[in-house]
C-alpha positions in Angstrom: -85.8 123.7 55.9 -85.6 120.6 53.7 -89.3 120.1 53.9 -89.9 123.6 52.7 -87.5 123.0 49.9 -89.4 119.9 48.9 -92.8 121.7 49.0 -91.3 124.3 46.7 -90.5 121.8 44.0 -92.6 121.3 40.8 -95.2 118.6 40.4 -92.9 115.8 39.1 -90.2 116.5 41.7 -92.6 116.2 44.6 -93.6 112.7 43.5 -90.1 111.8 42.6 -88.7 112.6 46.0 -91.4 110.7 47.7 -90.9 107.7 45.4 -87.1 107.8 46.0 -87.5 107.9 49.8 -90.1 105.1 50.0 -88.4 103.0 47.3 -85.0 103.3 49.1 -86.4 102.4 52.4 -88.3 99.4 50.9 -85.2 98.2 49.2 -83.1 98.5 52.4 -85.7 96.5 54.3 -86.0 93.8 51.7 -82.2 93.5 51.4 -81.7 93.3 55.2 -84.4 90.7 55.4 -82.8 88.3 52.8 -79.1 89.0 52.7 -77.2 86.3 54.5 -75.3 88.5 57.1 -78.4 90.3 58.2 -81.2 87.8 57.6 -81.0 86.1 61.1 -81.2 89.5 62.9 -84.2 90.6 60.9 -86.0 87.3 61.5 -85.4 87.5 65.2 -86.8 91.0 65.2 -89.9 89.9 63.3 -90.3 86.6 65.2 -93.8 86.4 66.9 -94.9 89.8 65.4 -98.6 89.8 64.6 -100.5 92.3 62.4 -102.0 93.9 65.6 -98.5 95.4 66.2 -98.6 97.7 63.2 -102.3 98.3 63.4 -101.6 101.0 66.0 -99.0 102.7 63.8 -101.3 102.5 60.8 -104.2 104.0 62.8 -102.0 106.9 63.9 -100.8 107.4 60.3 -104.3 107.4 59.0 -105.5 110.0 61.5 -102.6 112.3 61.0 -102.9 112.0 57.2 -106.5 113.0 57.4 -105.7 116.0 59.6 -102.9 117.2 57.2 -105.1 116.6 54.1 -108.0 118.6 55.7 -105.6 121.5 56.5 -104.2 121.5 53.0 -107.5 121.4 51.2 -108.9 124.0 53.5 -106.0 126.2 52.5 -106.8 125.6 48.9 -110.5 126.3 49.4 -109.7 129.6 51.2 -107.4 130.7 48.4 -110.0 129.9 45.8 -112.7 131.8 47.7 -110.4 134.8 48.2 -109.6 135.0 44.5 -113.2 134.5 43.5 -114.3 137.3 45.8 -111.6 139.6 44.3 -112.8 138.7 40.8 -116.5 139.3 41.7 -115.7 142.7 43.2 -113.5 143.7 40.2 -116.3 142.7 37.9 -118.9 144.6 40.0 -116.8 147.7 39.8 -116.4 147.3 36.1 -120.2 146.8 35.5 -121.0 149.8 37.6 -118.7 152.0 35.6 -120.5 150.8 32.4 -124.0 151.1 33.9 -123.5 154.7 34.9 -124.9 157.4 32.7 -121.6 159.4 32.9 -118.4 158.4 31.2 -116.3 156.4 33.6 -113.6 155.3 31.2 -110.9 156.5 33.7 -112.2 154.2 36.4 -112.0 151.2 34.0 -108.5 152.3 33.0 -107.4 152.5 36.6 -109.0 149.1 37.3 -107.2 147.4 34.3 -103.9 149.0 35.4 -104.3 147.7 38.9 -105.2 144.2 37.8 -102.3 144.1 35.4 -100.0 145.0 38.3 -101.5 142.2 40.4 -101.0 139.6 37.7 -97.6 140.7 36.3 -95.9 142.0 39.4 -97.6 140.8 42.6 -98.6 137.3 41.7 -95.1 135.9 41.1 -93.9 137.5 44.4 -96.8 135.8 46.4 -95.0 132.5 46.0 -92.4 133.9 48.5 -95.0 135.5 50.7 -94.3 139.0 49.2 -96.3 141.7 47.5 -95.8 144.3 44.8 -95.6 148.0 45.6 -96.8 148.6 42.1 -100.1 146.8 42.9 -100.5 148.9 46.0 -99.9 152.1 44.1 -102.4 151.0 41.4 -105.0 150.3 44.1 -104.4 153.7 45.6 -104.9 155.3 42.2 -108.1 153.4 41.7 -109.4 154.5 45.0 -108.5 158.1 44.3 -110.3 157.9 40.9 -113.4 156.3 42.4 -113.4 158.8 45.3 -113.5 161.9 42.9 -116.4 164.2 44.2 -117.3 165.0 40.6 -118.8 161.5 40.2 -121.5 162.4 42.7 -122.6 165.3 40.6 -122.4 163.5 37.3 -123.7 160.0 38.2 -125.6 160.6 41.5 -124.9 159.8 45.1 -126.2 156.1 45.0 -124.0 155.2 42.0 -120.9 156.9 43.6 -121.6 155.1 46.9 -121.8 151.8 45.1 -118.6 152.4 43.3 -116.7 153.3 46.5 -118.1 150.3 48.2 -116.9 148.0 45.4 -113.5 149.6 45.4 -113.2 149.2 49.2 -114.3 145.6 48.9 -111.6 145.0 46.3 -109.1 146.5 48.7 -110.2 144.1 51.4 -110.0 141.2 49.0 -106.4 142.0 48.2 -105.5 142.1 51.9 -107.1 138.7 52.5 -105.3 137.2 49.4 -101.9 138.5 50.7 -102.6 137.2 54.2 -103.3 133.8 52.9 -100.1 133.8 50.7 -98.0 134.8 53.7 -99.2 132.0 55.9 -96.3 129.7 56.4 -96.7 125.9 56.2 -96.1 124.0 59.4 -93.1 121.7 58.7 -93.5 119.7 61.9 -96.8 118.1 60.7 -95.1 116.9 57.5 -92.1 115.6 59.5 -94.3 113.7 61.8 -96.3 112.3 58.9 -93.2 111.1 57.1 -91.8 109.5 60.3 -95.1 107.6 61.0 -95.2 106.4 57.4 -91.6 105.2 57.6 -92.3 103.3 60.9 -95.4 101.7 59.4 -93.4 100.6 56.4 -90.8 99.1 58.7 -93.4 97.3 60.7 -95.0 95.8 57.5 -91.6 94.7 56.4 -90.8 92.9 59.7 -94.1 91.0 59.7 -93.2 89.3 56.3 -89.5 88.6 56.8 -89.9 84.8 56.1 -91.9 85.3 52.9 -90.0 87.3 50.2 -92.8 87.6 47.7 -95.3 88.7 50.2 -92.9 91.2 51.7 -92.1 92.7 48.3 -95.8 93.0 47.5 -96.7 94.6 50.8 -93.8 97.1 50.7 -94.5 98.0 47.1 -98.2 98.5 47.6 -97.8 100.6 50.8 -95.1 102.7 49.2 -97.2 103.4 46.1 -100.2 104.3 48.3 -98.2 106.7 50.4 -96.4 108.4 47.5 -99.8 109.0 45.8 -101.5 110.2 48.9 -98.7 112.5 50.3 -98.0 113.8 46.8 -101.6 114.9 46.2 -101.8 116.5 49.6 -98.5 118.4 49.1 -99.8 119.8 45.8 -102.5 121.7 47.8 -100.3 122.9 50.6 -99.3 126.1 48.8 -102.0 127.0 46.3 -100.9 130.5 45.4 -97.3 129.4 44.9 -98.1 126.5 42.7 -100.7 128.5 40.7 -98.0 131.1 40.1 -95.6 128.5 38.9 -98.1 127.0 36.5 -98.9 130.5 35.2 -95.2 131.2 34.5 -94.7 127.9 32.8 -97.8 128.3 30.6 -97.2 132.0 29.8 -95.1 131.2 26.7 -97.7 128.8 25.2 -100.8 130.8 25.9 -102.4 132.4 22.7 -103.4 136.1 22.6 -106.9 137.2 21.9 -106.9 139.9 19.2 -103.2 139.7 18.3 -102.3 143.1 19.7 -99.7 144.1 22.2 -102.4 144.7 24.8 -104.4 141.6 24.1 -105.6 139.4 26.9 -104.5 135.8 27.1 -106.9 132.9 27.1 -107.0 131.1 30.4 -106.2 127.7 28.9 -105.6 124.8 31.2 -102.1 123.9 32.0 -101.0 120.6 33.4 -101.9 121.8 36.9 -104.8 124.1 35.9 -107.7 121.7 36.8 -106.2 121.2 40.3 -105.3 124.7 41.1 -108.3 126.9 40.5 -106.5 130.1 41.8 -105.5 131.2 38.2 -104.7 134.9 38.3 -106.0 135.4 34.7 -109.6 135.3 36.0 -108.8 138.7 37.5 -107.9 140.2 34.2 -110.9 138.7 32.5 -113.1 140.3 35.2 -112.0 143.7 34.1 -112.4 143.1 30.4 -115.8 141.9 29.6 -116.5 140.4 26.1 -118.4 143.6 25.0 -115.4 145.7 25.9 -112.6 143.6 24.3 -112.4 145.9 21.3 -111.5 148.8 23.6 -108.9 146.9 25.5 -105.8 148.5 23.8 -107.3 152.0 24.1 -108.1 151.6 27.8 -104.6 150.3 28.5 -103.1 153.3 26.7 -105.1 155.6 28.9 -103.9 153.8 32.0 
């Protein structure tokens, strides 16, 4: 519960909580080692302790950190691949509607309406593992529009088949994206990792109880290393949630293209943009190619 709450926090809070935990533990160890009432006890505990003692803990910590990092980055890569596939299929559907000899403005309008529902309604709810019924309804309308038998007569069977295939691929991409967003993080791995890190810090502190300067240096260095490492891993643990948070925070500062009410926002980098590549705006840009930007407002009105 508490670990999930920690992973839900913004960038600065994740690092602040880690820094507070390791800083507090380091301060307690240093104080116990050099305050007069507790100094004899700490020195007896650390008497005869050699670096080999904490090497085993450090090895376990390194292995577990590697496993957790690999899981987090694989989750990030899967999210990025899913969104890129959705973008590619949306763009393919849009290009096919333009390449066809017949007028398929209604398909483009349905596509824009669906992608708007994904970005404005569904994306924020994905941070909680939810979805938007509006996006599902928009996808159904898109499939109904693409499945119109009149398209076969107007554009030909091969074009119609390609359009239906692209629309079905888009449907599958949405299902994969939602499945990834609903995958819960395993809190036990983070709890184990934090416990091992704390035990390693204690072992390092006990080894240097007789040398205050060396103990302070070791505790500070190890704490900084763990705060940096665990913080960066935690940032990738929930890619869709953090990208949604970055999108909401940057929404008020993002300039519009064209200045109209239906204009499309530039995908400018926020503070977390370079890290989290699952920016939902690439979906909207997929449906509105540069040559069609002038018709953006008109298409949206038709939707």
